[in-house]
C-alpha positions as CSV (number, residue, x, y, z in Angstrom):
1,X,-40.8,43.9,44.5
2,X,-39.9,47.6,44.7
3,X,-36.5,48.8,43.5
4,X,-34.5,51.4,45.3
5,X,-33.4,53.7,42.5
6,X,-31.6,56.2,44.9
7,X,-28.1,54.6,44.4
8,X,-28.4,55.0,40.7
9,X,-29.3,58.7,40.5
10,X,-26.9,60.3,38.0
11,X,-26.1,57.0,36.3
12,X,-26.5,56.4,32.6
13,X,-29.4,54.0,32.0
14,X,-30.8,52.2,29.0
15,X,-34.5,51.2,29.3
16,X,-36.1,48.6,27.1
17,X,-39.8,49.3,26.8
18,X,-42.6,46.7,26.8
19,X,-44.2,48.4,23.9
20,X,-43.2,47.5,20.3
21,X,-44.2,49.5,17.3
22,X,-45.2,47.9,13.9
23,X,-42.4,48.7,11.5
24,X,-43.4,47.1,8.3
25,X,-45.2,44.2,6.8
26,X,-43.1,41.3,5.4
27,X,-45.2,39.9,2.6
28,X,-42.7,37.0,2.1
29,X,-43.4,35.7,5.6
30,X,-46.9,37.2,5.9
31,X,-46.1,38.9,9.2
32,X,-45.6,42.4,10.7
33,X,-42.0,43.2,11.8
34,X,-41.6,45.1,15.0
35,X,-39.1,47.5,16.3
36,X,-38.0,47.2,20.0
37,X,-38.2,50.6,21.8
38,X,-35.3,51.8,23.9
39,X,-34.9,55.0,26.0
40,X,-31.5,56.2,27.3
41,X,-30.3,59.0,29.5
42,X,-29.1,60.1,32.9
43,X,-31.4,59.0,35.7
44,X,-32.3,62.3,37.4
45,X,-35.2,61.3,39.6
46,X,-37.6,58.5,40.4
47,X,-41.2,58.4,41.6
48,X,-43.7,55.9,42.9
49,X,-44.9,55.3,39.3
50,X,-41.9,56.0,37.1
51,X,-38.4,57.2,36.2
52,X,-37.3,60.6,34.9
53,X,-34.3,60.5,32.5
54,X,-32.5,63.5,31.0
55,X,-30.8,63.3,27.6
56,X,-29.7,65.7,24.8
57,X,-31.3,65.7,21.4
58,X,-30.4,68.2,18.7
59,X,-28.5,70.3,21.3
60,X,-31.5,70.5,23.6
61,X,-32.0,68.9,27.0
62,X,-34.9,66.6,27.0
63,X,-36.6,65.1,30.0
64,X,-38.2,61.7,29.6
65,X,-40.8,60.3,32.0
66,X,-41.1,56.5,31.8
67,X,-44.0,54.8,33.7
68,X,-42.8,51.8,35.6
69,X,-45.5,49.7,33.9
70,X,-43.8,50.4,30.5
71,X,-40.4,49.1,31.6
72,X,-39.3,45.7,30.4
73,X,-35.6,45.9,31.4
74,X,-33.2,48.5,32.7
75,X,-29.4,48.5,32.2
76,X,-27.5,50.7,34.7
77,X,-24.0,51.8,33.8
78,X,-21.6,52.7,36.5
79,X,-20.8,55.9,34.7
80,X,-22.3,59.3,35.6
81,X,-24.4,60.6,32.7
82,X,-23.5,64.0,31.2
């Protein structure tokens, strides 16, 4: 299924990524703990293969390209991002 992202341009979105990163080793349970990766920002554009978000970090605008294959879940807020 293909999603029509056009109605959500300018919306604030939170993206949960498929990728997890090893955070630490828990010797008590003999396992690695993982951190879930999120990306957030204003949806500025979309492409056949991904989304482009804009956010601000340390007073600088940052563009984030997220390949569709890396997306696990997207939350779209009915608020226009800044």
